[in-house]
Backbone as a printed PyTorch tensor [residue, N CA C, xyz], in Angstrom:
tensor([[[-67.2280,  81.7700,  63.9360],
         [-65.6870,  82.0410,  64.6980],
         [-66.1440,  81.2600,  66.0130]],

        [[-64.8930,  80.7170,  66.4340],
         [-64.8390,  80.4820,  67.7770],
         [-64.7320,  81.5650,  68.8830]],

        [[-64.4420,  80.8930,  70.2150],
         [-64.3520,  81.5790,  71.3900],
         [-63.0770,  82.1860,  71.3740]],

        [[-62.2810,  81.8450,  70.5950],
         [-60.6740,  82.2720,  70.7320],
         [-60.0640,  81.7260,  71.6860]],

        [[-58.9570,  82.1760,  72.1280],
         [-58.2440,  81.8330,  73.3890],
         [-58.8410,  82.1350,  74.5870]],

        [[-58.8470,  80.6520,  75.3200],
         [-59.6170,  80.8330,  76.7480],
         [-59.6560,  80.2330,  77.5500]],

        [[-59.1650,  80.6540,  78.6890],
         [-58.5940,  80.1170,  80.0420],
         [-59.8740,  79.9800,  80.7380]],

        [[-60.2110,  78.5030,  81.2800],
         [-61.4420,  78.0530,  81.8500],
         [-60.9100,  77.7290,  83.2250]],

        [[-61.6720,  77.9370,  84.2960],
         [-61.6980,  77.5530,  85.5420],
         [-62.4670,  76.5760,  85.8690]],

        [[-62.6060,  75.2880,  85.4280],
         [-63.6130,  74.1410,  85.6510],
         [-64.7720,  74.3490,  87.1290]],

        [[-64.2930,  74.8440,  88.2310],
         [-64.9210,  74.7770,  89.3020],
         [-65.9240,  76.0470,  88.9570]],

        [[-65.7270,  77.0030,  88.5730],
         [-66.7040,  77.9670,  88.6580],
         [-67.4870,  78.2290,  86.9920]],

        [[-66.9930,  77.2680,  85.9630],
         [-67.4490,  77.1710,  84.4980],
         [-67.3510,  78.6130,  84.0160]],

        [[-66.1520,  79.3590,  84.0190],
         [-66.1660,  80.8760,  83.3300],
         [-64.7480,  80.8530,  82.8940]],

        [[-64.5890,  81.8430,  82.0070],
         [-63.2480,  81.8720,  81.4500],
         [-63.4190,  83.1850,  80.7990]],

        [[-61.7060,  83.8110,  80.5490],
         [-61.5190,  84.7230,  79.8400],
         [-60.8450,  84.4330,  78.3640]],

        [[-61.4850,  85.0690,  77.4780],
         [-61.4680,  84.8610,  75.7980],
         [-60.4610,  86.0130,  75.0930]],

        [[-59.7500,  85.8310,  74.2090],
         [-59.3030,  86.7130,  73.3950],
         [-59.6010,  86.3970,  71.8430]],

        [[-58.2970,  86.5510,  70.7240],
         [-58.8910,  86.9420,  69.6580],
         [-59.5950,  85.5780,  69.1160]],

        [[-60.2490,  85.5740,  68.0850],
         [-61.3050,  84.5160,  67.6580],
         [-60.7020,  84.3130,  66.1370]],

        [[-60.8710,  83.0220,  66.0850],
         [-60.7100,  82.5340,  64.4950],
         [-61.6240,  81.2430,  64.2140]],

        [[-61.7190,  80.9180,  62.7520],
         [-62.6310,  79.6630,  62.7460],
         [-61.8110,  78.6940,  62.0570]],

        [[-61.3750,  77.5000,  62.6760],
         [-60.7820,  76.6790,  62.2730],
         [-61.1200,  75.4590,  61.2980]],

        [[-62.3550,  75.9730,  60.5090],
         [-62.7740,  75.1850,  59.7440],
         [-62.5840,  75.8500,  58.1410]],

        [[-63.2060,  77.3400,  58.3030],
         [-63.1980,  78.3910,  57.0330],
         [-61.6490,  79.3980,  57.4130]],

        [[-61.0060,  79.1900,  58.5410],
         [-59.8440,  79.9390,  58.7290],
         [-60.0360,  81.2770,  58.8180]],

        [[-61.3410,  81.9290,  58.8270],
         [-61.6580,  83.0280,  59.0180],
         [-60.9630,  84.1250,  60.3730]],

        [[-60.5940,  84.9860,  59.9220],
         [-60.1260,  85.4990,  61.2250],
         [-58.3060,  85.5320,  61.3230]],

        [[-57.8860,  84.7490,  60.2790],
         [-56.3000,  84.6430,  59.9200],
         [-55.9650,  85.4230,  58.8340]],

        [[-55.0910,  86.0710,  58.6820],
         [-54.3540,  86.5990,  57.2560],
         [-53.0950,  86.5830,  57.1580]],

        [[-52.6670,  86.8600,  56.1250],
         [-51.5160,  86.6720,  55.7380],
         [-50.9610,  85.3950,  55.3970]],

        [[-51.8060,  84.2410,  54.9640],
         [-51.4770,  83.0640,  54.5570],
         [-51.6880,  81.9220,  55.8020]],

        [[-52.0290,  82.7120,  56.8130],
         [-51.7710,  81.8100,  58.2600],
         [-53.6160,  80.9010,  57.9410]],

        [[-53.4060,  79.8320,  58.9660],
         [-54.7070,  79.3720,  58.8910],
         [-55.1570,  79.2930,  60.5500]],

        [[-56.1320,  78.6490,  60.7500],
         [-56.7710,  78.5530,  62.4370],
         [-56.5530,  77.2900,  62.5910]],

        [[-56.1630,  77.1190,  63.9580],
         [-55.7830,  75.7790,  64.6670],
         [-56.4590,  75.9500,  65.8230]],

        [[-56.9400,  74.7460,  66.1680],
         [-57.8380,  74.5280,  67.6120],
         [-56.8380,  73.9360,  68.5090]],

        [[-57.1110,  74.1610,  69.9230],
         [-56.1030,  73.6280,  70.7610],
         [-56.8980,  73.2350,  71.8400]],

        [[-56.4680,  72.2500,  72.8310],
         [-57.4760,  71.4030,  73.4170],
         [-56.7430,  71.0990,  74.8510]],

        [[-56.2790,  71.5120,  76.2000],
         [-55.1840,  70.8070,  76.8770],
         [-55.7240,  71.3350,  78.6260]],

        [[-54.6350,  70.9120,  79.3430],
         [-54.6780,  71.6980,  80.4890],
         [-53.5010,  72.6320,  80.7670]],

        [[-53.4980,  73.5600,  81.3790],
         [-52.6140,  74.3760,  81.5880],
         [-52.1190,  74.1470,  83.1210]],

        [[-52.7550,  73.5420,  84.0540],
         [-52.4630,  72.8170,  85.2900],
         [-53.4610,  71.5130,  85.2930]],

        [[-52.5930,  70.2580,  85.4090],
         [-53.5500,  68.9980,  85.4170],
         [-54.5320,  69.1160,  86.2300]],

        [[-55.6270,  69.0390,  85.9670],
         [-56.9420,  69.0160,  86.7970],
         [-57.6010,  70.0400,  87.4520]],

        [[-56.9530,  71.2000,  86.8380],
         [-57.2610,  72.6220,  87.7030],
         [-57.8440,  73.5380,  86.5840]],

        [[-57.0200,  73.8550,  85.4800],
         [-57.2420,  74.9450,  84.6760],
         [-57.3050,  74.2930,  83.2170]],

        [[-58.5520,  74.2170,  82.4800],
         [-58.6010,  73.8490,  81.0960],
         [-58.1900,  74.9250,  80.1280]],

        [[-57.4820,  74.4930,  78.9390],
         [-57.3820,  75.6390,  77.9840],
         [-57.9310,  75.3000,  76.8420]],

        [[-58.9410,  75.9120,  76.1810],
         [-59.7410,  75.6740,  74.7710],
         [-59.1550,  76.8040,  74.2230]],

        [[-58.6380,  76.6900,  72.7790],
         [-57.9340,  77.9850,  72.3700],
         [-58.1570,  77.7540,  70.8360]],

        [[-57.8210,  79.0590,  69.8090],
         [-57.8870,  78.6560,  68.5680],
         [-56.6960,  79.9160,  68.3080]],

        [[-55.6300,  79.6440,  67.5500],
         [-54.7570,  80.6910,  67.2410],
         [-54.5400,  80.6010,  65.6020]],

        [[-53.6360,  81.5210,  65.2720],
         [-53.3480,  81.7720,  63.4720],
         [-52.0660,  81.1800,  63.5600]],

        [[-51.6040,  80.3580,  62.4020],
         [-50.2780,  79.8690,  62.5210],
         [-50.2950,  79.3550,  60.7850]],

        [[-48.9470,  79.2460,  60.5060],
         [-48.5730,  78.7650,  58.8220],
         [-48.9600,  77.3990,  59.1100]],

        [[-49.5360,  77.2970,  57.5680],
         [-50.3590,  75.9240,  57.3300],
         [-49.5040,  74.8740,  57.1140]],

        [[-48.9100,  74.3110,  58.2710],
         [-47.6980,  72.9740,  58.1330],
         [-48.3760,  71.9440,  58.8920]],

        [[-47.4790,  71.1850,  59.5530],
         [-47.7180,  70.2260,  60.5900],
         [-48.1940,  68.9530,  59.9070]],

        [[-48.2640,  67.7900,  60.9380],
         [-48.2000,  66.2600,  60.5600],
         [-49.7300,  66.1050,  60.1540]],

        [[-49.6710,  64.7810,  59.7240],
         [-50.9230,  64.0040,  58.9520],
         [-51.7550,  63.5510,  60.5330]],

        [[-52.9690,  62.9920,  60.1630],
         [-53.9630,  62.7110,  61.1520],
         [-53.2270,  61.4620,  61.8560]],

        [[-53.2230,  61.2110,  63.2040],
         [-52.5020,  60.4110,  63.6780],
         [-50.9610,  60.4490,  64.0540]],

        [[-50.1100,  61.5840,  63.3990],
         [-49.0900,  61.9060,  63.8830],
         [-49.0660,  62.1550,  65.0690]],

        [[-47.8560,  61.8840,  66.0230],
         [-47.2500,  62.6050,  67.4950],
         [-47.4640,  64.1190,  67.2730]],

        [[-47.9940,  65.0260,  68.2830],
         [-48.0170,  66.3690,  68.4720],
         [-47.8360,  66.9320,  69.8240]],

        [[-47.3960,  68.1100,  69.8450],
         [-47.0860,  68.8470,  71.0860],
         [-48.1280,  70.1280,  71.0550]],

        [[-47.8350,  70.8940,  70.0680],
         [-48.3360,  71.9720,  70.0150],
         [-49.4900,  72.0940,  68.5740]],

        [[-50.5780,  72.8560,  68.6880],
         [-51.4160,  73.0090,  67.4250],
         [-50.7950,  73.0320,  66.1620]],

        [[-49.9630,  73.6200,  65.8390],
         [-49.1950,  73.7950,  64.4850],
         [-48.5680,  72.5500,  64.3100]],

        [[-48.4070,  71.6290,  65.2830],
         [-47.5470,  70.4180,  64.7490],
         [-48.6910,  69.3250,  63.8890]],

        [[-50.0240,  69.6860,  63.8620],
         [-50.9330,  68.9690,  62.9260],
         [-51.0610,  70.0910,  61.8380]],

        [[-51.6490,  69.1730,  61.0280],
         [-52.1810,  69.9460,  59.6850],
         [-53.1910,  70.7430,  59.5560]],

        [[-53.8430,  71.6310,  58.8300],
         [-54.8450,  72.3940,  58.5580],
         [-56.0120,  71.3300,  58.8650]],

        [[-57.1090,  71.7870,  59.3740],
         [-58.4750,  70.9770,  59.9190],
         [-58.0650,  69.8190,  60.6000]],

        [[-57.2220,  69.7890,  61.5590],
         [-56.8600,  69.0970,  62.6820],
         [-56.2550,  69.7210,  63.7330]],

        [[-56.3570,  68.8350,  64.9360],
         [-55.9230,  69.3350,  66.2320],
         [-55.2830,  68.3140,  66.8660]],

        [[-54.3560,  68.9870,  68.0920],
         [-53.5890,  68.1620,  68.8710],
         [-54.5980,  67.6460,  70.2060]],

        [[-55.0120,  66.2010,  70.1240],
         [-55.8090,  65.8000,  71.1830],
         [-54.9730,  64.6750,  72.0970]],

        [[-55.1830,  64.7380,  73.4330],
         [-54.6650,  63.5690,  74.0400],
         [-55.5060,  62.5890,  73.9400]],

        [[-55.0090,  61.2980,  73.3860],
         [-55.9180,  59.8170,  73.5050],
         [-55.2850,  59.1140,  74.1770]],

        [[-55.6880,  58.1930,  75.3410],
         [-55.2020,  57.2080,  75.8620],
         [-53.3840,  57.5880,  76.4660]],

        [[-53.6700,  58.7460,  76.8460],
         [-52.2180,  59.5040,  77.0730],
         [-51.2310,  59.8280,  76.2590]],

        [[-51.8860,  59.7120,  75.0210],
         [-50.5790,  59.7760,  73.9450],
         [-51.3070,  61.1130,  73.1330]],

        [[-50.4180,  62.2060,  73.2070],
         [-51.0630,  63.2190,  72.0750],
         [-50.7940,  63.1180,  70.4130]],

        [[-51.9040,  63.1810,  69.8060],
         [-52.0500,  63.0200,  68.4800],
         [-52.6630,  63.7980,  67.7270]],

        [[-52.3480,  63.9550,  66.5960],
         [-53.2160,  64.7850,  65.4940],
         [-54.2910,  64.2420,  64.8870]],

        [[-55.7360,  64.7070,  65.3520],
         [-56.8250,  64.2800,  64.6560],
         [-57.6150,  65.1820,  63.9800]],

        [[-58.5350,  64.4750,  63.1380],
         [-59.4820,  65.6040,  62.1730],
         [-60.4530,  66.3530,  62.9970]],

        [[-60.6140,  67.3380,  62.9130],
         [-61.8570,  68.2660,  63.4790],
         [-63.0270,  68.0070,  62.5790]],

        [[-63.9600,  68.0000,  63.3390],
         [-65.6900,  67.7530,  62.9520],
         [-66.5410,  68.6830,  63.7260]],

        [[-67.8710,  68.5250,  63.1740],
         [-68.9850,  69.2760,  64.0720],
         [-69.9650,  68.3950,  64.0320]],

        [[-69.9120,  67.1710,  63.1160],
         [-70.7720,  66.2150,  63.2710],
         [-70.2360,  64.7510,  62.4260]],

        [[-70.6940,  63.4700,  63.0280],
         [-70.0190,  62.2570,  62.5020],
         [-69.9430,  62.2390,  60.9630]],

        [[-70.7740,  63.0950,  60.0790],
         [-70.5640,  62.7010,  58.4130],
         [-69.1260,  63.6450,  58.2620]],

        [[-68.5160,  64.2520,  58.8160],
         [-67.3110,  64.7760,  58.6230],
         [-66.2780,  63.8500,  58.7240]],

        [[-66.3930,  62.8920,  59.2720],
         [-65.0890,  61.8460,  59.7010],
         [-65.4290,  60.9330,  58.7830]],

        [[-64.0970,  59.9190,  58.8040],
         [-63.6200,  59.1990,  58.0440],
         [-65.1110,  57.9790,  58.3710]],

        [[-65.3390,  57.0710,  57.2720],
         [-66.2360,  55.8050,  57.8020],
         [-65.6120,  55.1640,  58.9250]],

        [[-66.5210,  54.7180,  59.5440],
         [-66.1400,  53.9190,  60.9510],
         [-65.7970,  55.0260,  61.9750]],

        [[-65.4910,  56.1890,  61.8500],
         [-65.3370,  56.8640,  62.9960],
         [-66.5520,  57.6790,  63.5130]],

        [[-66.3250,  58.1220,  64.6760],
         [-67.5150,  59.1730,  65.0720],
         [-66.6790,  60.4420,  65.4100]],

        [[-67.7630,  61.4760,  65.5230],
         [-67.3800,  63.0240,  65.8970],
         [-67.5370,  62.9750,  67.3520]],

        [[-66.5070,  62.8250,  68.2560],
         [-66.4230,  63.1970,  69.7100],
         [-65.9140,  64.6410,  70.0070]],

        [[-67.0900,  64.9610,  70.5980],
         [-67.1530,  66.5320,  70.9130],
         [-66.2850,  66.8310,  71.8510]],

        [[-66.0810,  68.1520,  71.9770],
         [-64.8820,  68.3630,  72.7560],
         [-65.8250,  68.2860,  74.4860]],

        [[-65.2200,  68.2440,  75.5800],
         [-65.9430,  68.0460,  76.6150],
         [-66.0080,  69.6510,  77.2340]],

        [[-66.8890,  69.6410,  78.3400],
         [-67.0410,  71.1010,  78.9720],
         [-65.4980,  71.7460,  79.2610]],

        [[-65.0800,  73.0110,  79.0090],
         [-66.1660,  73.8510,  78.2540],
         [-65.7950,  73.4800,  76.8660]],

        [[-66.7530,  73.7260,  76.0950],
         [-66.5570,  73.3560,  74.6590],
         [-65.9270,  74.5710,  73.8250]],

        [[-65.3680,  74.3070,  72.8240],
         [-65.3390,  75.0970,  71.5550],
         [-66.0990,  75.0210,  70.7350]],

        [[-66.7480,  76.1310,  70.3420],
         [-67.5340,  76.2340,  69.1280],
         [-67.1510,  77.1160,  67.8770]],

        [[-67.7870,  76.6520,  66.6630],
         [-67.7930,  77.1270,  65.6400],
         [-69.2730,  77.4410,  64.9760]],

        [[-69.0540,  78.9990,  65.2620],
         [-70.4950,  79.7660,  64.6560],
         [-71.5550,  78.9110,  65.4730]],

        [[-71.4010,  78.5970,  66.9290],
         [-72.4880,  78.3040,  67.7040],
         [-72.6590,  76.9460,  67.7400]],

        [[-71.8610,  76.1510,  67.0340],
         [-71.9450,  74.5360,  66.9510],
         [-70.7940,  73.8600,  67.3990]],

        [[-71.0400,  72.9730,  68.5540],
         [-69.6220,  72.6990,  69.1370],
         [-69.0160,  71.6410,  68.3630]],

        [[-67.3690,  71.8260,  68.4850],
         [-66.6140,  71.3730,  67.4090],
         [-65.8040,  69.9130,  68.3540]],

        [[-65.6290,  69.2340,  67.4540],
         [-65.3030,  67.8900,  67.8720],
         [-63.5840,  67.3870,  67.1730]],

        [[-63.3600,  66.1430,  67.4580],
         [-62.4200,  65.3510,  66.7130],
         [-62.7940,  64.1290,  66.3430]],

        [[-62.2610,  63.5290,  65.3530],
         [-62.7510,  62.3010,  64.8060],
         [-61.7140,  61.3050,  65.3470]],

        [[-62.4690,  59.9000,  65.5380],
         [-62.1400,  59.1660,  66.3100],
         [-62.9770,  57.8200,  66.3960]],

        [[-62.2550,  56.4740,  66.6010],
         [-63.0370,  55.2810,  66.3340],
         [-64.1470,  55.2010,  67.6370]],

        [[-65.0470,  54.6170,  67.6150],
         [-66.0210,  54.5500,  68.5980],
         [-65.5100,  53.9390,  69.8840]],

        [[-65.5080,  54.3850,  70.9720],
         [-64.7500,  53.4440,  72.2920],
         [-65.3960,  52.2260,  72.2460]],

        [[-64.3400,  51.5050,  72.3620],
         [-64.4530,  49.8670,  72.5370],
         [-64.2660,  49.2340,  71.2340]],

        [[-63.7290,  49.9880,  70.0130],
         [-63.5510,  49.7130,  69.0170],
         [-61.8670,  49.4380,  68.8720]],

        [[-61.3810,  48.4880,  67.9790],
         [-60.2330,  48.1270,  67.6210],
         [-59.5580,  48.7060,  66.6060]]])
């Protein structure tokens, strides 16, 4: 399971977390819902939110534009890359990603799945 919804204050590296679910196995969700992971800022540069939430299994494909976690399909999350929010596949390690992509672990504070840091698939930095 993940740490659930968390509100973190980077300056003191602590947070408050709520309900947990697993964005890979969807454990912790019921009624046909799946677990989505979310990553973003509540207040730019001040408070980072790392969260999981249960929602209906809908959403866009990898690389589709997104605003909310449920805008992406299951096993993907909404990530800001190069100032644009897009859906990216979630991963625990490089083999979880498509050929040529790497698993970029979420930065501090990390969201973990059963103690293993969660990341998203992307092209290596400097790739075209």
